[in-house]
N, C-alpha and C positions, 0 to 999 in steps of 0.2 A: 708437357705430357707426351709420352711416346705413342706409337701406333698400337693397334690391337695386338699384332704379332709380338712387338717388343715388350709390351706390358705382360702378356701371357707368359712369354719366355722368362721374364724376370720373376714373376710369381712362382713359376714352376722350378726355379733354380735355388730358391732360398732354403738353407738347411732347416730341418725340422726338429733337431735335438733341443731339449730343454723346454721350458714353458715361459720363455721371455717373449713378450709381444712388442718390444720396442721397435721392431722393423716397421710396424704399421703406422708409426708417427707421421702425420701429414697425409696418410693414405686411407685411414679408417679411424673412426672414433666409437667408443662405447661408454655410455654413462656408467658410473660406478654406484653400487648399492650404498645406501645411506649409513649403514652400520660400521663400515671401515674394518673389513676382516683382518687385514694385516696388523693394524694397531691393536685390535682386540686380542689376537693370538700373542702378540708381543707382550702385552700386559699379563696374560695368563702364563706364558712360558717363564716369565721372571719370578713366578711365585710357587712353582712346583719343583719337585726333585727329579721327576721322570716324565717323559713325554714321547709320544709316537706320532709321526706324521705319515698318514696313509696315502699312497699313490701320489707321492711328492712331486712327480714330474722331474724338473731339474733342481728342485730344492730351493729355488730362488726366493720364494715368499717367506718360508720359514727362516732361511739364512739371513733375511733382512732384519730380523728381530735383534735388538741391541744386546740381549742376554739370553743364552740358552741354558736349560737345566743341566745338572751334572750328567744325567743319562738322557741323551737326545737321540732317538732312533727314528729311522724312516724306512718305508718300503716303496719299491717301484718295480713294475713288471716289464717295462720296455727297456732292453739293454742300453740303447743309446742315451736314454734319459737317466738311467741308473748311473752311467758313467759320469754324466754332468753333475748329478746330485752328489756323487761321492767327492767331488771337488768343492762342494758347497757346505756339506753337512758331515758331522764326525762319524756317523755309523749308518750306512745304507745297506739294506739287504734286498735281494730279488725275492719277490713273493707275488703270487697270482692276485689279481684285483679282488676276486671273489673269496679269497682265503683258501686254505687255512693260513693263519698268521704264525710265523715261526718264533713265537714267544710264549713263555709260561703264563699261566693264569695269574691274574692280579699283579701284573708287572708295572702298570703305568698309572700315574695320577691323572694324566691328560692324554686324550687321543684327539688329533685334529685331522681334517682333510679339506682341501680346497678343490672343488669340482671333481669329486670322485666319479669314476666310470660306473661303479656299483658300490653299494654300501653294505659291507658284511656285518650286519647288526649283531648276530650271535657271537661272532669273533670279537667284535668291539667290546661287547659286554663281558666276554670271558677275560680279556687281557686288562680291563680296567680294574683298579683296586676299589674296594667299597668306598663310596663317597667320591670316586673319580668322575670325570666329566668328559663327554664327547662334544666337540665344538666343530661345526662344519658349515662351509658355504657351498651350496649345491646348485646345479643347473636344473631349472624347473621345466615342467611340461610345456611343450610347444615353443621352446627357444628357437629363435631365428626361423620360424615356420614360413615367413614371407620369402626368405631366400631358398629354403627347401622347396617350397611350392613353385617358385619361379623356375627352378632348375629341373624339377621332377614332375610337375603337375601337382594338383591337390593331394595331400597325404593325410592319413588319419593321425591324430595326436594321441600318443600312448599315455595312459594314466600312470605309468610306472614311476614317473618323476614328480608326481603330484605331492603336495605337502601333506595331505591326509594319509597317503600311502606311507610316507616317512613316519608320521606320528604312530600309525598302527604297528609298523614293523619295529620301531623303537620300543614300544610298550610290550610287544610280543617277546622281545628279547630280554625283558625284565628291567628296562631303563625307564626312568621318570623324565618326561619331556618338560623342560623348564621354559623353553623359548622356541617359537616357530614363527618366522616372519617371511613374507614373500613380497617381491617387487618386480615391476616391469620396467625395462630400460631401453632407451633408444640406441640403435646401432646404425652407423652410416658408413658406406664404402664409397670412396671417391675415385677409384679406378679399378678396372677389371683384374689387374695384376694382384691387387690386395685380396680380391675375392678368391682367386686361384690359390694363393698361399693359405688363406683362411680355410678353404675346403680341404686342402691337403693336410692341414694341421689339426683341424677339429673334425675328425673323420665321420662322426655321427650325423653331421648336418646333411650331407648327401652321401649315403653309403655307396662305396664303390666308385667314387668320383675319379675320373681321369680327364685330362685336357682333351684328349682325342675323343673320348666318349661323349663329352658334353660341349664340344666345340660350337655347335649351332646355338645352344642356349647362352654360351659365353658371348658370342657375337651379339645376340639380342640384348644381353645385359650391358655390354659395352655401349651399344646404341642408346640404351635407357640412361646410362650415366652421362653420356655426352649431351643428351637432351635436357636432363633434369639436374645435372651436377652431382648427383649422388644416388645410391640405392639404399633405401632405408628399410631396416628390419627391426625386430623387437626381441630382446633376450629376456628371459625370466631367471631370477635367482631367488633362492630361499636360504635362510639361516636357521640352523637347528642346534639347540643346546640340550643335551640330555645327561642325566646323572645316574650312576649306579648306586642303588640304596646301600 
């Protein structure tokens, strides 16, 4: 294990493009939700003729499906990610996370999204065909609040990412909620470099994070990991499945 300076420098130098977390192997772990999002979308993609992946990141998860439908579209707002996604998926367009979506009404049998920044419910309902489904794994309220509070001091938990908010907004958009499940998962960081890279990549954990601005807290976190062997946090995830009548 390197020194504090070496670890921080390493975490600060890792490229951010794409949504591939393989760099964290051996340096951090996160439990996976029990429902198996990747396998679930793979089975759905194999049975529809058209699908849209919203906020795809680098497109890695959707591209891992054994079979894609004849029409497989994706959106991504961040140019570096869109470039990566274009090498993984057949049709990727730049579009703002909150919409509008550059597609005609009733274009898709299936809309999917993994960890969307925002969920544009009205636009999802518009582009789904009657009988079509929205299937998404989302980040729940209070995710990694232990890490957020360690770095920033106690912070309020916004209800915006709560499951009941998702249920209400799906219904308000005219969708029928078929499934809504939530789970809490253990996250462990084994060195401060992993935390630095994570905070650079998952921006909402500590808004405005920079190594210089949070150097003192990073030193304290480094000492905590040296003493305890890890820093433990909790992530929340929820699965939502909704259908357009």
